[in-house]
N, C-alpha and C positions, 0 to 999 in steps of 0.2 A: 454235251461234250465241249462245245465252245464256252458255255458258262463255267464249266469246271476248269478249263484252261485259263480263262480270265481271272477266276478267283485265285488260282495258283500264282499267276503272274502278279496280281495285286498283293498277295501275301508275301512273295519274294521281295517286291519293291518296298513294302512296309518294313520287312525284317531288315533289309539293307539300310533303310533310313534310320530304323531304330538302333542298329549297331553303330552307325556313324554318330548319332546323337549321344548314345551311351558312352562312346569313346571320348567324345568332346567333354561330356559331363565328368568322366573319370579324370581327364587331364585337368579340368577346371578345379575339381575337388582336390586333386593332388597339390595344385598350386595353393589352394586355400589352406590345406593342412600344413604345407610348408611355411606359409606366412604365420600361422598360429604357432608353429614350432619355434620359429625365430623370435616371435614376441615373447614366448615363454622363456626362451633362453635369456633374453635381456632382463626379464623380471627375476629370474633365478640368480643371475649375476649380481643384480642390485641387492637382493636379499643376502647373498653370501658375503658380499663386500661389507655390508653393514651389520652382520651378525654379531661380531665381537667388538664393535666400535662403542665407545662410552656415550651413548645417547642420553642426554639429560632433559631434553625438551619433550613434554608430554605430547605436543602437537606432532612432532616427528614420530613418536611411538605410535600414535593413532594412524598416521599416514602409512607407516610400515605394516601395521596390522591390516589395513585395507589392501595394500599391494600383495601381501601374502595370501589373503583371501581370494584375490583375483587370480593369483598364480595357481592355487589349489583347484579353483573352478576350471581354469583353462587346462590344467594337466588332466583332470578327469575327462573333460570333453575330448582332448587329444587322444587319450587312451582308447576311447570308444570308437574313434574313426580312423586312426592311423593304420591299425592292423587290417581293417576292412579294405582300405584303399590299396594297401600293399598286396593283399590277396587277389583283389579284383584286377589290379594292374598286371600281376603275374599271369593271370588267366586270359586277359582280353587285350593285351598289348603285344607289340613285337610280331614275330613270325607266327605265333600261335593263332592270332586273330586272322591273318591273311592266308593261312594254310587251307587248301581245298577241302581237306577232310573236315576241318572245323566249320567252314561255311556250309558244307553239305549237310552236316548234322543240324545246323540252325535251320536251313531251308526245309529239311525233312520234318523237323519238329513243328514247322509252321502250320502244317496241315492239322495239327492237333489243337490249334488255337482258332477261335472265331475272330472275325474282323473286329468286333467290338472289344475283345480282350486285348488284341494287339494294340489297339488305339490307346489303351489305358496303361500300358507298361511303363511309359516314360513319365508317369505322374507321381512317382515315388518322391517324397519330400525328405530332406535331411535337415536336422536342426543346426548343422554347421554351415554357415553362409559367410559371404564376404562382409556383410554388415556386422555379423557377430565378431569376426576376426578383427575388424576395425576397432571395436571396443577394447580388445586386448592389446592392440597396437597403441591405442591411446594410453592405456595403463603402462605400457613399456616406455613411452615417452615421459610419462610422469615419474617412472622409476629412475630414469636418467637424471631428472631434476632433483629427485629425492636424494640420490647419492651425493650430488654436489652440495646440497644443503647440509647433509650430515657431515661431510668432509670439512665444510667451512666452520661448523660449530664444535667439532670434536677433534682433539681436546680443546679446552678453552685457551685462548691466546695468553702467552706469558705476561703480556703488558696489561692484562685486565686485573684490576684490583678487586679481589674477592673479599666480601665483607666479613665472613665468619671463619673462625680457625678450623684447620684440618681439611677444609674442602678441597684445596688444590692437591694436597698429597693423596687424598682418597681418589680423586678423579684421575690421578696419574697411576693408580693401581697399587699404592703403597699401603702396607699394614702398619698401624700405629699401636704402640704398647707402652705401658708404664707400670712398674711394680716396685714398691718401696715399703720397707718396714720402719716404723717410728715407734720405739718403745713397745707398748703392748698392742699396737695397731698395725694393720697392713692394708695398703691401698693397691688394688689391681684394676687396671683400666686398659681396654684395647678396642680398636675399631678396625674391622676387616671389610674391605670393599670387594665387589665381584660384578663383572659385566655379564649379564644374562640376555640371551637372544630374545628380542621382543619385549623385554622388561626394563631395559636400560641399565643404569648403574644402581646397585643396591648395596647397602652397608649394614653390618651387624655391630652394634655397640654393646659391650659387656663391661659392667662396673661391679666391683666387689669390695666391700669394706668389712674387714675382720677385726673384731675386738677380742683379744685373748683373755680379758678379765671376766671371770664368770659372773661377777656382780654387775657387769655392764653388758650382759648378753643382748639386751634389747637394742643396743646401738648397732649391731651387725646387720648387714643387708646385702643383697645382690640383685641386679636387674639385667635384663636383656631387651634390646630394642632392635628391630629390623625394619628398614624403611627404604624407599626409593630416594635417590639423591639428585640434586641439581646444583647449579652454581650458587643459588641463593639459600641453600640449606644450612640451617643452624642446628646441627645434629645434637649438640649438647642441650640447646634450648628446647628442642623437640622432646628429648628425654625428660627434661624438667616438666614440660607441659603434660606428658603422659603420666608422670607421677601425680601431678595435680588432679588430672582427670580421674585416675583410679582412686586417689585418696578421697575425692569428693563423693565417690560412689560407695567406698568402703569405710569411710571415716577412719583412715589410717593415722594412728598417733605418730608414726615415724616419718611423716611427710616432711616436716621441717628439717630433720636431720639428714634425710636423703637429698633433699634439694640443696641444703648447705654444702654437702660434699660434692655434688655435681657442679655447683657453681664454681668451685675451685679448679675444676678440670680445665676450664678455658685458659687459665693462666699458667698451667704446668709448663715448665721449661725443660724438663728432663725426659720428654717423650721421645722414644726411638722409633725409627721407621725402617721398613724393609719390604722388598718385593716378595719375600718368601711367605707362604701362607702360614697361619698360626699352628696348624697341625696337619698331619697327613690325612688326605681325604676331605679336607675342609670344603673345597669347591663343590664336590658331589653332595655333601651333607647340606650345605647352604642352599644349593639349587633345589634339592628335593624338598626341604622344609619350606622354602619360600613359595614354591609352586603349590605345595599342599596347603599352606596357610592362606594364600590368595591366588586361586586358579586364574582369574582374569585380572591382570595388573592394571587395567584401565577401566574396571567397573567403577561406577559412581563418578564417571567423568562425562557429564552431559555437556556437549559442546566445549569441554575443557573447563567447565566452571561448576564446582560443587557436586554434592551427591545427587544422584538421579532419584526419581520417585520410587524406583524398584528397590533402592537400597535401604529404605526405612524399615518396612516389613516388621513392625512392632519392635524394632531393635534400635536402641539409642547409641550403639557402639560407633556407627559410622558418623555420628555427630559429636560424641565425646572425644574421639581421637581424630587427628588431622588425616586428610585423605591419603597421604603417602605412606601411612603406617601399615605395615604388614603384620607385625607381631610385637606385643609388649608383654613382658612378664616380670614379676618382682617377688622376692622372698624376704621376709623380715620376721622379727619376733614381737609378740604382743602379750600382754597379760589379759585375763578375762575382763577385768574392770576397764582397762584401756581400750579394749576392743568393743566396749559398750555392751558387754554381756551381762547377764543377771548377777547381782551381788548376793552376798550370803543370806540376805533377808528376802530375796525374791523367790518366786515359785515358778517352776516349769514342769509341765506334764502333771500338774496336780500335786507336786510334792516339793518340799524344801530342798534347795541345792546348796551344798557346802562348796564354796569357791576354792578351787585348787590354785595356789599361788605359783605353781610351776609355769614357766613361760610356754606360750603356744607359738608354734611356728606356722606362719601363714604364707602359702604360695598362691599367687593369683596370676592368671594369664588371659590376654585378650587378643582375638584375631578378628578385627572389625569387618573384614571382607571375606571371611570363610564362606564356602558354599556347601550346604549339607543337603538341601532338597526338602527337608522337613524340619519341624520344630518340636523340641521336647526338652525336658529337664531330667537328668539322671543322678541318682545318689548312690554312693557306696560307703557302707560303714559296717564294721564287724563281720566282714566277709559276705555281706548281703547287699544285693542291688535292688533298687526301687526306682520307679519312674513316676513322674508327676505331670499333670497337665501343664502345658507351656504357659509361662507368665513372663512379665517384664524382667529385665535384668535387676531392677531394684527389688522386686519381690523375691527373686532368687537369692540375692544378698541377704535379705532379712531372714529367709529360711535357713541359709547357711549359718548365720549367727545363732539363732535360737536352737536349732537341732544339733549343732556341733557342741554347744555348751552342755546340753543335756547328755550327749553321748560321751564327751571327753571329760568335762569338768564334773558333771553330776555323777559319774561312775569312776571313782579313783582307780579301780582295778583294771580299767580298760587301757590296753597298750597299743591299740590299733590307731589308724588315722581316719579322718572323715573327709570325703571327697564329694564334690558336686560339679556336674558338667551341664552347661547351658548352651543349647544349640538353637539358633533361629535360622530362618531360610537365608539370611545374609548376616553372618557374624556369629562368633562363638566365644565362650569364656569358660574357664575352669577355676575352681577354688579348692584348696586343700588345707586342712587344719590338723595339726598333730601336736601332742604333748612332747616337751623336751626335758630331758634330765639336765640338771645344772652342770654335771660333770661331762656333758657331751661337748663336742667341738663347738666353738662359739659362733662359727659362721655358717649361714645356710649354704647348701650346695648350690653351685652356680646354676642359675636358671638356663644359661646357654646350653647346658648338656641336653636339653629336651629335644633340640633339633637333630641330635645324633641318634635318637632312639625311636622317635615317632615316624610313622611311615604311611604311605598311601593305603597300604593294606589295612592298617588300623582304622583309617577313615572309612573305608568301604564297610568294615565290620560294624562300626558304630551306626552307620546310616541304614 
């Protein structure tokens, strides 16, 4: 009897001590959760303030990416613990805890526990601690400094002399355009900027040269360039560099004509500017296509210098094109001979080929930082699709030349086009060749229309 009374008294004492300890733990945890919540508020505020600011420094974009990652991790941790603290606080604080009926239930249930089990109840561990919260508070302090750095750098000061044309207007959010007809020629040129959260300032350059003379059909071309901007960006020079890179790969005969036209753009005096977007829905289309073309805007940035080891992946695209390039495409006209295809005396597929002098329209596009997840080469011609083992981009270009001439030039009755898609784990490209009638419109369709029609759904389907 005395032993039973002693055990009961010991049990009540331990329960009372346990309740006191648990209440202190709950109050401590509530304070820790409150500190985490405040740190996350500061992080969220920094991210919101800089979301639409024209960040042009890659280092600032990387810093923002780290802050956003910390915020998401902290928000996930908070969601796991805040509701639990609220529920426990509602049950174990205030008058409920001190009510006799509540204490009686605790004491009554003590008989069901052994002394050893009671001793172990306060050993429950939580992953949310003061030291963990201190890490998020440190990130919040960094976020304050980050906002100050962004505000001091965006937009560029008016007294800074920028080296290259158009950069200041683009960083101010202006849309630039030029459209003029000279005799049988028409020049159309525009650059459209957009600030995207986490991606900085990106711009889309479109250039189209139309020659209405059917005898000079090969002079017409169009191109589209999408890239990240900075104060030191020579956007026209970058377009010229992209033409050179693709021409070296494809042996494009129109290279000199295209570069010659682009070189004149720098000196155009009749360019108009406006804050109005070029067409309705431009921002949504641009953002969707940019994100689709380069999911990670800072991939290939190893400590901010050059492509990383993961970017090579049997793909030369990240080395052929400058790191800031998102998408480049070009349309032009070539003949079979100029495109370095077989002549009338050559053989392909074991039979003689009669070269059709009708111009071929060539569409090419490159996305150096596309992410597919697997590597393959796909071909579409005559309504049939075929897949080939993955090879280098040079091997795919050679295949495009030989098989397109056999399909289009070697079979005069064919009215379809020939398409090849090349996908590496980091980077993709497409090639399209089709025959053109002399009486058709002299200008290739603007390459820029592609980002209005291609979607993430298409990407999921192809992968």
